[in-house]
PDBQT receptor file of N, H, CA, C and O in Angstrom, charges set to zero:
ATOM      1  N   UNK A   1      52.355 -15.026  90.790  1.00  0.00    +0.000 N 
ATOM      2  CA  UNK A   1      51.234 -14.505  90.046  1.00  0.00    +0.000 C 
ATOM      3  C   UNK A   1      51.366 -13.241  89.593  1.00  0.00    +0.000 C 
ATOM      4  O   UNK A   1      51.861 -12.352  90.287  1.00  0.00    +0.000 OA
ATOM      5  N   UNK A   2      50.875 -13.038  88.228  1.00  0.00    +0.000 N 
ATOM      6  H   UNK A   2      50.473 -13.760  87.665  1.00  0.00    +0.000 HD
ATOM      7  CA  UNK A   2      50.869 -11.548  87.781  1.00  0.00    +0.000 C 
ATOM      8  C   UNK A   2      49.619 -11.252  87.506  1.00  0.00    +0.000 C 
ATOM      9  O   UNK A   2      49.516 -10.134  87.000  1.00  0.00    +0.000 OA
ATOM     10  N   UNK A   3      48.608 -11.832  87.645  1.00  0.00    +0.000 N 
ATOM     11  H   UNK A   3      48.693 -12.740  88.055  1.00  0.00    +0.000 HD
ATOM     12  CA  UNK A   3      47.265 -11.369  87.644  1.00  0.00    +0.000 C 
ATOM     13  C   UNK A   3      46.415 -12.046  88.142  1.00  0.00    +0.000 C 
ATOM     14  O   UNK A   3      46.657 -13.222  87.874  1.00  0.00    +0.000 OA
ATOM     15  N   UNK A   4      45.296 -11.917  88.890  1.00  0.00    +0.000 N 
ATOM     16  H   UNK A   4      45.099 -10.961  89.109  1.00  0.00    +0.000 HD
ATOM     17  CA  UNK A   4      44.354 -12.518  89.558  1.00  0.00    +0.000 C 
ATOM     18  C   UNK A   4      43.179 -13.488  88.675  1.00  0.00    +0.000 C 
ATOM     19  O   UNK A   4      42.353 -12.890  87.985  1.00  0.00    +0.000 OA
ATOM     20  N   UNK A   5      43.163 -14.670  88.727  1.00  0.00    +0.000 N 
ATOM     21  H   UNK A   5      43.834 -15.156  89.287  1.00  0.00    +0.000 HD
ATOM     22  CA  UNK A   5      42.145 -15.406  88.195  1.00  0.00    +0.000 C 
ATOM     23  C   UNK A   5      40.675 -15.121  88.851  1.00  0.00    +0.000 C 
ATOM     24  O   UNK A   5      40.482 -15.371  90.041  1.00  0.00    +0.000 OA
ATOM     25  N   UNK A   6      39.828 -14.678  88.159  1.00  0.00    +0.000 N 
ATOM     26  H   UNK A   6      39.985 -14.475  87.193  1.00  0.00    +0.000 HD
ATOM     27  CA  UNK A   6      38.398 -14.683  88.798  1.00  0.00    +0.000 C 
ATOM     28  C   UNK A   6      37.334 -15.723  88.254  1.00  0.00    +0.000 C 
ATOM     29  O   UNK A   6      37.704 -16.653  87.536  1.00  0.00    +0.000 OA
ATOM     30  N   UNK A   7      36.208 -15.577  88.554  1.00  0.00    +0.000 N 
ATOM     31  H   UNK A   7      35.908 -14.821  89.137  1.00  0.00    +0.000 HD
ATOM     32  CA  UNK A   7      35.099 -16.323  88.049  1.00  0.00    +0.000 C 
ATOM     33  C   UNK A   7      34.710 -15.611  86.651  1.00  0.00    +0.000 C 
ATOM     34  O   UNK A   7      33.942 -16.304  85.984  1.00  0.00    +0.000 OA
ATOM     35  N   UNK A   8      34.986 -14.665  86.198  1.00  0.00    +0.000 N 
ATOM     36  H   UNK A   8      35.610 -14.102  86.740  1.00  0.00    +0.000 HD
ATOM     37  CA  UNK A   8      34.655 -13.873  85.053  1.00  0.00    +0.000 C 
ATOM     38  C   UNK A   8      36.236 -14.216  83.769  1.00  0.00    +0.000 C 
ATOM     39  O   UNK A   8      36.383 -13.810  82.616  1.00  0.00    +0.000 OA
ATOM     40  N   UNK A   9      37.107 -15.051  84.588  1.00  0.00    +0.000 N 
ATOM     41  H   UNK A   9      36.987 -15.381  85.524  1.00  0.00    +0.000 HD
ATOM     42  CA  UNK A   9      38.295 -15.384  83.192  1.00  0.00    +0.000 C 
ATOM     43  C   UNK A   9      37.900 -16.320  82.634  1.00  0.00    +0.000 C 
ATOM     44  O   UNK A   9      37.586 -17.336  83.255  1.00  0.00    +0.000 OA
ATOM     45  N   UNK A  10      37.826 -16.242  81.551  1.00  0.00    +0.000 N 
ATOM     46  H   UNK A  10      38.081 -15.418  81.046  1.00  0.00    +0.000 HD
ATOM     47  CA  UNK A  10      37.733 -17.302  80.385  1.00  0.00    +0.000 C 
ATOM     48  C   UNK A  10      38.596 -18.629  80.901  1.00  0.00    +0.000 C 
ATOM     49  O   UNK A  10      39.206 -18.653  81.969  1.00  0.00    +0.000 OA
ATOM     50  N   UNK A  11      38.536 -19.711  79.964  1.00  0.00    +0.000 N 
ATOM     51  H   UNK A  11      38.040 -19.691  79.096  1.00  0.00    +0.000 HD
ATOM     52  CA  UNK A  11      39.387 -20.858  80.304  1.00  0.00    +0.000 C 
ATOM     53  C   UNK A  11      40.703 -20.418  79.950  1.00  0.00    +0.000 C 
ATOM     54  O   UNK A  11      40.861 -19.663  78.990  1.00  0.00    +0.000 OA
ATOM     55  N   UNK A  12      41.861 -20.909  80.789  1.00  0.00    +0.000 N 
ATOM     56  H   UNK A  12      41.733 -21.522  81.569  1.00  0.00    +0.000 HD
ATOM     57  CA  UNK A  12      43.024 -20.718  80.769  1.00  0.00    +0.000 C 
ATOM     58  C   UNK A  12      43.923 -21.959  80.559  1.00  0.00    +0.000 C 
ATOM     59  O   UNK A  12      43.535 -23.020  81.049  1.00  0.00    +0.000 OA
ATOM     60  N   UNK A  13      44.895 -21.931  79.989  1.00  0.00    +0.000 N 
ATOM     61  H   UNK A  13      45.211 -21.070  79.590  1.00  0.00    +0.000 HD
ATOM     62  CA  UNK A  13      45.903 -23.235  79.535  1.00  0.00    +0.000 C 
ATOM     63  C   UNK A  13      47.208 -23.071  80.514  1.00  0.00    +0.000 C 
ATOM     64  O   UNK A  13      47.659 -21.991  80.895  1.00  0.00    +0.000 OA
ATOM     65  N   UNK A  14      47.634 -24.148  80.787  1.00  0.00    +0.000 N 
ATOM     66  H   UNK A  14      47.267 -25.026  80.478  1.00  0.00    +0.000 HD
ATOM     67  CA  UNK A  14      48.933 -24.441  81.630  1.00  0.00    +0.000 C 
ATOM     68  C   UNK A  14      49.709 -24.763  80.454  1.00  0.00    +0.000 C 
ATOM     69  O   UNK A  14      49.282 -25.474  79.545  1.00  0.00    +0.000 OA
ATOM     70  N   UNK A  15      51.089 -24.122  80.487  1.00  0.00    +0.000 N 
ATOM     71  H   UNK A  15      51.437 -23.544  81.225  1.00  0.00    +0.000 HD
ATOM     72  CA  UNK A  15      52.002 -24.582  79.652  1.00  0.00    +0.000 C 
ATOM     73  C   UNK A  15      53.486 -24.803  80.710  1.00  0.00    +0.000 C 
ATOM     74  O   UNK A  15      53.952 -24.067  81.579  1.00  0.00    +0.000 OA
ATOM     75  N   UNK A  16      53.906 -26.049  80.222  1.00  0.00    +0.000 N 
ATOM     76  H   UNK A  16      53.527 -26.647  79.516  1.00  0.00    +0.000 HD
ATOM     77  CA  UNK A  16      55.540 -26.333  80.946  1.00  0.00    +0.000 C 
ATOM     78  C   UNK A  16      56.439 -27.127  80.035  1.00  0.00    +0.000 C 
ATOM     79  O   UNK A  16      56.207 -28.218  79.513  1.00  0.00    +0.000 OA
ATOM     80  N   UNK A  17      57.554 -26.338  79.942  1.00  0.00    +0.000 N 
ATOM     81  H   UNK A  17      57.743 -25.452  80.366  1.00  0.00    +0.000 HD
ATOM     82  CA  UNK A  17      58.720 -26.909  78.915  1.00  0.00    +0.000 C 
ATOM     83  C   UNK A  17      59.869 -26.963  80.030  1.00  0.00    +0.000 C 
ATOM     84  O   UNK A  17      60.113 -26.153  80.924  1.00  0.00    +0.000 OA
ATOM     85  N   UNK A  18      60.618 -28.393  79.641  1.00  0.00    +0.000 N 
ATOM     86  H   UNK A  18      60.420 -29.052  78.915  1.00  0.00    +0.000 HD
ATOM     87  CA  UNK A  18      62.251 -28.441  80.162  1.00  0.00    +0.000 C 
ATOM     88  C   UNK A  18      63.053 -27.651  79.391  1.00  0.00    +0.000 C 
ATOM     89  O   UNK A  18      63.174 -27.898  78.191  1.00  0.00    +0.000 OA
ATOM     90  N   UNK A  19      63.651 -26.682  79.937  1.00  0.00    +0.000 N 
ATOM     91  H   UNK A  19      63.553 -26.481  80.911  1.00  0.00    +0.000 HD
ATOM     92  CA  UNK A  19      64.395 -25.870  79.371  1.00  0.00    +0.000 C 
ATOM     93  C   UNK A  19      65.971 -26.653  79.307  1.00  0.00    +0.000 C 
ATOM     94  O   UNK A  19      66.685 -26.499  78.317  1.00  0.00    +0.000 OA
ATOM     95  N   UNK A  20      66.345 -27.381  80.322  1.00  0.00    +0.000 N 
ATOM     96  H   UNK A  20      65.764 -27.506  81.127  1.00  0.00    +0.000 HD
ATOM     97  CA  UNK A  20      67.398 -28.239  80.130  1.00  0.00    +0.000 C 
ATOM     98  C   UNK A  20      67.469 -29.524  81.237  1.00  0.00    +0.000 C 
ATOM     99  O   UNK A  20      67.082 -29.365  82.395  1.00  0.00    +0.000 OA
ATOM    100  N   UNK A  21      67.956 -30.691  80.794  1.00  0.00    +0.000 N 
ATOM    101  H   UNK A  21      68.270 -30.820  79.853  1.00  0.00    +0.000 HD
ATOM    102  CA  UNK A  21      68.199 -31.752  81.468  1.00  0.00    +0.000 C 
ATOM    103  C   UNK A  21      69.399 -32.397  81.288  1.00  0.00    +0.000 C 
ATOM    104  O   UNK A  21      69.622 -32.996  80.235  1.00  0.00    +0.000 OA
ATOM    105  N   UNK A  22      70.151 -32.354  82.128  1.00  0.00    +0.000 N 
ATOM    106  H   UNK A  22      69.970 -31.868  82.983  1.00  0.00    +0.000 HD
ATOM    107  CA  UNK A  22      71.314 -32.995  82.250  1.00  0.00    +0.000 C 
ATOM    108  C   UNK A  22      71.358 -34.345  83.042  1.00  0.00    +0.000 C 
ATOM    109  O   UNK A  22      70.357 -34.992  83.350  1.00  0.00    +0.000 OA
ATOM    110  N   UNK A  23      72.699 -34.694  83.339  1.00  0.00    +0.000 N 
ATOM    111  H   UNK A  23      73.512 -34.168  83.088  1.00  0.00    +0.000 HD
ATOM    112  CA  UNK A  23      72.554 -35.904  84.158  1.00  0.00    +0.000 C 
ATOM    113  C   UNK A  23      72.428 -35.987  85.921  1.00  0.00    +0.000 C 
ATOM    114  O   UNK A  23      72.288 -37.028  86.562  1.00  0.00    +0.000 OA
ATOM    115  N   UNK A  24      72.531 -34.435  86.547  1.00  0.00    +0.000 N 
ATOM    116  H   UNK A  24      72.645 -33.589  86.026  1.00  0.00    +0.000 HD
ATOM    117  CA  UNK A  24      72.410 -34.635  87.801  1.00  0.00    +0.000 C 
ATOM    118  C   UNK A  24      71.183 -33.546  88.152  1.00  0.00    +0.000 C 
ATOM    119  O   UNK A  24      70.391 -33.508  89.094  1.00  0.00    +0.000 OA
ATOM    120  N   UNK A  25      71.362 -32.719  87.042  1.00  0.00    +0.000 N 
ATOM    121  H   UNK A  25      72.005 -32.750  86.277  1.00  0.00    +0.000 HD
ATOM    122  CA  UNK A  25      70.215 -31.248  87.005  1.00  0.00    +0.000 C 
ATOM    123  C   UNK A  25      69.321 -31.109  85.994  1.00  0.00    +0.000 C 
ATOM    124  O   UNK A  25      69.556 -31.366  84.813  1.00  0.00    +0.000 OA
ATOM    125  N   UNK A  26      68.061 -30.611  86.544  1.00  0.00    +0.000 N 
ATOM    126  H   UNK A  26      67.870 -30.402  87.503  1.00  0.00    +0.000 HD
ATOM    127  CA  UNK A  26      66.906 -30.128  85.216  1.00  0.00    +0.000 C 
ATOM    128  C   UNK A  26      66.686 -28.741  85.584  1.00  0.00    +0.000 C 
ATOM    129  O   UNK A  26      66.587 -28.261  86.712  1.00  0.00    +0.000 OA
ATOM    130  N   UNK A  27      66.619 -28.110  84.317  1.00  0.00    +0.000 N 
ATOM    131  H   UNK A  27      66.699 -28.501  83.400  1.00  0.00    +0.000 HD
ATOM    132  CA  UNK A  27      65.491 -26.840  85.121  1.00  0.00    +0.000 C 
ATOM    133  C   UNK A  27      64.263 -26.567  83.910  1.00  0.00    +0.000 C 
ATOM    134  O   UNK A  27      64.396 -26.859  82.722  1.00  0.00    +0.000 OA
ATOM    135  N   UNK A  28      63.022 -25.922  84.548  1.00  0.00    +0.000 N 
ATOM    136  H   UNK A  28      62.914 -25.685  85.513  1.00  0.00    +0.000 HD
ATOM    137  CA  UNK A  28      62.108 -26.586  83.748  1.00  0.00    +0.000 C 
ATOM    138  C   UNK A  28      61.303 -24.873  84.126  1.00  0.00    +0.000 C 
ATOM    139  O   UNK A  28      61.592 -24.162  85.088  1.00  0.00    +0.000 OA
ATOM    140  N   UNK A  29      60.205 -24.546  82.976  1.00  0.00    +0.000 N 
ATOM    141  H   UNK A  29      59.970 -25.123  82.194  1.00  0.00    +0.000 HD
ATOM    142  CA  UNK A  29      59.487 -23.550  83.156  1.00  0.00    +0.000 C 
ATOM    143  C   UNK A  29      57.953 -23.773  83.046  1.00  0.00    +0.000 C 
ATOM    144  O   UNK A  29      57.543 -24.865  82.654  1.00  0.00    +0.000 OA
ATOM    145  N   UNK A  30      56.972 -22.638  83.425  1.00  0.00    +0.000 N 
ATOM    146  H   UNK A  30      57.305 -21.751  83.744  1.00  0.00    +0.000 HD
ATOM    147  CA  UNK A  30      55.515 -23.165  83.156  1.00  0.00    +0.000 C 
ATOM    148  C   UNK A  30      54.763 -21.942  83.514  1.00  0.00    +0.000 C 
ATOM    149  O   UNK A  30      54.806 -21.293  84.559  1.00  0.00    +0.000 OA
ATOM    150  N   UNK A  31      54.148 -21.778  82.568  1.00  0.00    +0.000 N 
ATOM    151  H   UNK A  31      54.113 -22.305  81.719  1.00  0.00    +0.000 HD
ATOM    152  CA  UNK A  31      53.234 -20.529  82.709  1.00  0.00    +0.000 C 
ATOM    153  C   UNK A  31      51.899 -20.851  82.639  1.00  0.00    +0.000 C 
ATOM    154  O   UNK A  31      51.498 -21.887  82.108  1.00  0.00    +0.000 OA
ATOM    155  N   UNK A  32      51.040 -19.855  83.248  1.00  0.00    +0.000 N 
ATOM    156  H   UNK A  32      51.366 -19.013  83.679  1.00  0.00    +0.000 HD
ATOM    157  CA  UNK A  32      49.355 -19.958  82.851  1.00  0.00    +0.000 C 
ATOM    158  C   UNK A  32      48.685 -18.713  81.757  1.00  0.00    +0.000 C 
ATOM    159  O   UNK A  32      48.277 -17.617  82.142  1.00  0.00    +0.000 OA
ATOM    160  N   UNK A  33      48.691 -19.008  80.884  1.00  0.00    +0.000 N 
ATOM    161  H   UNK A  33      49.022 -19.898  80.571  1.00  0.00    +0.000 HD
ATOM    162  CA  UNK A  33      48.087 -18.094  80.172  1.00  0.00    +0.000 C 
ATOM    163  C   UNK A  33      46.277 -17.987  79.602  1.00  0.00    +0.000 C 
ATOM    164  O   UNK A  33      45.679 -19.060  79.533  1.00  0.00    +0.000 OA
ATOM    165  N   UNK A  34      45.725 -17.050  79.330  1.00  0.00    +0.000 N 
ATOM    166  H   UNK A  34      46.211 -16.178  79.386  1.00  0.00    +0.000 HD
ATOM    167  CA  UNK A  34      44.650 -16.879  78.777  1.00  0.00    +0.000 C 
ATOM    168  C   UNK A  34      44.499 -16.915  77.301  1.00  0.00    +0.000 C 
ATOM    169  O   UNK A  34      45.420 -16.891  76.485  1.00  0.00    +0.000 OA
ATOM    170  N   UNK A  35      43.199 -16.977  77.049  1.00  0.00    +0.000 N 
ATOM    171  H   UNK A  35      42.450 -16.996  77.712  1.00  0.00    +0.000 HD
ATOM    172  CA  UNK A  35      42.955 -17.255  75.233  1.00  0.00    +0.000 C 
ATOM    173  C   UNK A  35      43.539 -16.140  74.412  1.00  0.00    +0.000 C 
ATOM    174  O   UNK A  35      44.014 -16.181  73.277  1.00  0.00    +0.000 OA
ATOM    175  N   UNK A  36      43.370 -14.952  75.394  1.00  0.00    +0.000 N 
ATOM    176  H   UNK A  36      42.984 -14.918  76.316  1.00  0.00    +0.000 HD
ATOM    177  CA  UNK A  36      44.013 -13.861  74.464  1.00  0.00    +0.000 C 
ATOM    178  C   UNK A  36      45.449 -13.515  74.462  1.00  0.00    +0.000 C 
ATOM    179  O   UNK A  36      45.931 -12.504  73.951  1.00  0.00    +0.000 OA
ATOM    180  N   UNK A  37      46.198 -14.617  75.194  1.00  0.00    +0.000 N 
ATOM    181  H   UNK A  37      45.807 -15.438  75.610  1.00  0.00    +0.000 HD
ATOM    182  CA  UNK A  37      47.552 -14.369  75.429  1.00  0.00    +0.000 C 
ATOM    183  C   UNK A  37      48.020 -13.755  76.428  1.00  0.00    +0.000 C 
ATOM    184  O   UNK A  37      49.218 -13.484  76.509  1.00  0.00    +0.000 OA
ATOM    185  N   UNK A  38      46.963 -13.375  77.534  1.00  0.00    +0.000 N 
ATOM    186  H   UNK A  38      45.990 -13.595  77.468  1.00  0.00    +0.000 HD
ATOM    187  CA  UNK A  38      47.416 -12.702  78.629  1.00  0.00    +0.000 C 
ATOM    188  C   UNK A  38      48.030 -13.689  79.721  1.00  0.00    +0.000 C 
ATOM    189  O   UNK A  38      47.432 -14.711  80.057  1.00  0.00    +0.000 OA
ATOM    190  N   UNK A  39      49.404 -13.276  80.312  1.00  0.00    +0.000 N 
ATOM    191  H   UNK A  39      49.891 -12.446  80.038  1.00  0.00    +0.000 HD
ATOM    192  CA  UNK A  39      49.963 -14.178  81.387  1.00  0.00    +0.000 C 
ATOM    193  C   UNK A  39      48.977 -14.214  82.510  1.00  0.00    +0.000 C 
ATOM    194  O   UNK A  39      48.349 -13.179  82.733  1.00  0.00    +0.000 OA
ATOM    195  N   UNK A  40      48.801 -15.071  83.106  1.00  0.00    +0.000 N 
ATOM    196  H   UNK A  40      49.311 -15.912  82.925  1.00  0.00    +0.000 HD
ATOM    197  CA  UNK A  40      48.212 -15.246  84.576  1.00  0.00    +0.000 C 
ATOM    198  C   UNK A  40      49.468 -15.547  85.479  1.00  0.00    +0.000 C 
ATOM    199  O   UNK A  40      49.615 -14.755  86.409  1.00  0.00    +0.000 OA
ATOM    200  N   UNK A  41      50.042 -16.168  85.409  1.00  0.00    +0.000 N 
ATOM    201  H   UNK A  41      49.923 -16.811  84.654  1.00  0.00    +0.000 HD
ATOM    202  CA  UNK A  41      51.304 -16.695  86.240  1.00  0.00    +0.000 C 
ATOM    203  C   UNK A  41      52.584 -17.187  85.870  1.00  0.00    +0.000 C 
ATOM    204  O   UNK A  41      52.410 -18.031  84.992  1.00  0.00    +0.000 OA
ATOM    205  N   UNK A  42      53.454 -17.087  86.061  1.00  0.00    +0.000 N 
ATOM    206  H   UNK A  42      53.595 -16.401  86.775  1.00  0.00    +0.000 HD
ATOM    207  CA  UNK A  42      54.835 -17.935  85.819  1.00  0.00    +0.000 C 
ATOM    208  C   UNK A  42      55.795 -18.495  86.761  1.00  0.00    +0.000 C 
ATOM    209  O   UNK A  42      55.840 -18.094  87.924  1.00  0.00    +0.000 OA
ATOM    210  N   UNK A  43      56.636 -19.487  86.271  1.00  0.00    +0.000 N 
ATOM    211  H   UNK A  43      56.600 -19.813  85.326  1.00  0.00    +0.000 HD
ATOM    212  CA  UNK A  43      57.557 -19.962  87.552  1.00  0.00    +0.000 C 
ATOM    213  C   UNK A  43      58.822 -20.851  86.753  1.00  0.00    +0.000 C 
ATOM    214  O   UNK A  43      58.612 -21.469  85.710  1.00  0.00    +0.000 OA
ATOM    215  N   UNK A  44      59.824 -20.809  87.263  1.00  0.00    +0.000 N 
ATOM    216  H   UNK A  44      59.995 -20.307  88.111  1.00  0.00    +0.000 HD
ATOM    217  CA  UNK A  44      60.930 -21.687  86.933  1.00  0.00    +0.000 C 
ATOM    218  C   UNK A  44      61.234 -22.388  88.121  1.00  0.00    +0.000 C 
ATOM    219  O   UNK A  44      60.982 -21.973  89.252  1.00  0.00    +0.000 OA
ATOM    220  N   UNK A  45      61.988 -23.867  87.735  1.00  0.00    +0.000 N 
ATOM    221  H   UNK A  45      62.193 -24.204  86.816  1.00  0.00    +0.000 HD
ATOM    222  CA  UNK A  45      62.631 -24.624  88.903  1.00  0.00    +0.000 C 
ATOM    223  C   UNK A  45      63.932 -25.251  88.454  1.00  0.00    +0.000 C 
ATOM    224  O   UNK A  45      64.026 -25.644  87.291  1.00  0.00    +0.000 OA
ATOM    225  N   UNK A  46      64.894 -25.366  89.258  1.00  0.00    +0.000 N 
ATOM    226  H   UNK A  46      64.819 -25.047  90.203  1.00  0.00    +0.000 HD
ATOM    227  CA  UNK A  46      65.716 -26.426  89.150  1.00  0.00    +0.000 C 
ATOM    228  C   UNK A  46      65.357 -27.653  90.049  1.00  0.00    +0.000 C 
ATOM    229  O   UNK A  46      64.963 -27.621  91.214  1.00  0.00    +0.000 OA
ATOM    230  N   UNK A  47      65.605 -28.867  89.160  1.00  0.00    +0.000 N 
ATOM    231  H   UNK A  47      65.926 -28.892  88.213  1.00  0.00    +0.000 HD
ATOM    232  CA  UNK A  47      65.828 -29.776  89.911  1.00  0.00    +0.000 C 
ATOM    233  C   UNK A  47      66.799 -31.073  90.222  1.00  0.00    +0.000 C 
ATOM    234  O   UNK A  47      67.161 -31.505  89.128  1.00  0.00    +0.000 OA
ATOM    235  N   UNK A  48      67.195 -31.629  90.978  1.00  0.00    +0.000 N 
ATOM    236  H   UNK A  48      66.901 -31.278  91.867  1.00  0.00    +0.000 HD
ATOM    237  CA  UNK A  48      68.160 -32.339  91.375  1.00  0.00    +0.000 C 
ATOM    238  C   UNK A  48      67.648 -33.713  90.788  1.00  0.00    +0.000 C 
ATOM    239  O   UNK A  48      66.479 -34.008  91.036  1.00  0.00    +0.000 OA
ATOM    240  N   UNK A  49      68.322 -34.480  90.122  1.00  0.00    +0.000 N 
ATOM    241  H   UNK A  49      69.272 -34.240  89.921  1.00  0.00    +0.000 HD
ATOM    242  CA  UNK A  49      68.012 -35.765  89.558  1.00  0.00    +0.000 C 
ATOM    243  C   UNK A  49      68.965 -36.767  90.369  1.00  0.00    +0.000 C 
ATOM    244  O   UNK A  49      70.194 -36.717  90.348  1.00  0.00    +0.000 OA
ATOM    245  N   UNK A  50      68.216 -37.654  91.063  1.00  0.00    +0.000 N 
ATOM    246  H   UNK A  50      67.217 -37.695  91.081  1.00  0.00    +0.000 HD
ATOM    247  CA  UNK A  50      68.900 -38.729  91.805  1.00  0.00    +0.000 C 
ATOM    248  C   UNK A  50      68.879 -40.110  91.438  1.00  0.00    +0.000 C 
ATOM    249  O   UNK A  50      67.882 -40.207  90.723  1.00  0.00    +0.000 OA
ATOM    250  N   UNK A  51      69.458 -41.311  91.534  1.00  0.00    +0.000 N 
ATOM    251  H   UNK A  51      70.268 -41.232  92.115  1.00  0.00    +0.000 HD
ATOM    252  CA  UNK A  51      69.235 -42.428  91.139  1.00  0.00    +0.000 C 
ATOM    253  C   UNK A  51      68.798 -43.251  92.234  1.00  0.00    +0.000 C 
ATOM    254  O   UNK A  51      69.493 -43.335  93.247  1.00  0.00    +0.000 OA
ATOM    255  N   UNK A  52      67.612 -43.918  92.110  1.00  0.00    +0.000 N 
ATOM    256  H   UNK A  52      67.048 -43.850  91.287  1.00  0.00    +0.000 HD
ATOM    257  CA  UNK A  52      67.099 -44.424  92.797  1.00  0.00    +0.000 C 
ATOM    258  C   UNK A  52      67.739 -46.229  93.239  1.00  0.00    +0.000 C 
ATOM    259  O   UNK A  52      67.147 -46.905  94.081  1.00  0.00    +0.000 OA
TER     260      UNK A  52
């Protein structure tokens, strides 16, 4: 969390993007931004890809 979301906060947008997708691992990032471009939250992740 970068800043709080309150009742007065206008509609926000969640964006997600895959940074890298390999054979066994993948990395991605996500963020929540307001209509004026203000950043409310951001995160990154690394995932292990398993065969089922």
